Every structure is written in structure tokens, then in C-alpha cells.
N, C-alpha and C positions, 0 to 999 in steps of 0.2 A: 880958487880956480873953478871955472864953470865946466861941467862935464857935458860933452856933446852927445846928444841922443838922437838927433835927426839924421837918418841915414842918407837923405838927399844931400846934406851938407858934407857928410863924411865920405860918401862914395860917388856922388854925382847923380845925374838924372837916370833913373832906372828905365830900361827899354820898355818893360811891361807897363810902366806908368804913362807912356806915350805911344802905345801900340797902334793907334789909329793915325799917327802923325808920319811925317817924312823927315828925313835929314838931308840938308843940302851940304855936300862935301866938296871942297875945292882942293886940287892938287897944287902944292907949293912948287913943284918942279916944273910943270908945264902950263899951269893956270887953268886946266880943264876943270869943269864943275858939273855935278850931276846930283839928282835927287835919288835917295834910296828910301824904300818903304820900310819903316821900322818893323812892320809885321813880317817882312821877309827876313830881316836880321834876326828876329826872335826864333825863327825856325832852325838857325844854326848856332845860336848863342846860348850860353848857360841861362837858366831861368832867372837868376838874380843879376844878370849882366847890366852894367850901366853903359851909357853912351861912350864914355872914355875907355871902357874895356874892349869895345869892338873896333875902335879906330886903328890900333896897331895891326889888325888882321885884314885891313882893306888895302887894295892896290889899285892904282889908276888903270883903267882899261886902255887909255890912250898911250901912256908912256911906260906903264908897268912899275912906276916908282911907288913907294909907300910913304911919301912925304905929304902928310895932311896939312892943309892950310886952314882956311876958315871952315867951321862947322856951324850950321844953323838948324835949329829945330823948327820945322814948318808946321803950321796949323793943319788940321785934317782937311780943310776945304781948299787947300792949295793943290792945283792940278799936278799930275805927274808927267808932264811933257818932256822932262829932261832925264828920265830914267835911263839906266844902263851905262853910266859912266864909271862906276866902281864895282868891284867884285870882291868876294872873299878870297883871300890867298889860300889856295888848297893846301899848301904846306903848313898853314897856321891853324888848321881845323883842330878842334878838341878831340882827344882820343875816342870819346863816345860817339863822335860824328862820322867816323870813318867806316 
């Protein structure tokens, strides 16, 4: 049996590894989509947080649902013309963030 040592395979893409990138997040409930800057997410996430760790903490600004659809990591050179569609759910903040 092969032992898995690569943390990216075990835990997903770490936010700090893509700190200059954006995330495109779509709402499964209403279809709204928007870009989030990973650097902004790092300000409220744990230092070792992965993309999948932050997703349950997001809610759609349009319909307030937390049903995440597609998520795409965007390269740093993609513009941020669609920002503002998702926000951190205040009830989901980590204890050290309050």
C-alpha cells in the first residue's frame, strides 16, 4: 500500500499556494457567479486552509444560499470585473476572527 505524502492530494489546493489568484464561484441555487480574490480569503481563513475548507463558509450575496456549484481557480492575470458576488457568512467565522 502506497503512503500518501503530498498534502495537495490529501487536503486540496492550499489558499496560500494560490494567493495571487482568484476563485470563480457559482451558486447552485440561483446561478449567480462571481470572482473572489484569494488574498481576501486568506485574511479570514486559517493559515493552512485549502479551497475546499473555505467553500462551506461562503454564501451568495444575491440569494443568501450556501449551495456552491462550480468553483474554478483563475490565473492571476484574469481581471476582477465580477467581484462582490459572494461573502463570508458571519456566523461561520472562526473563533479567533471575531
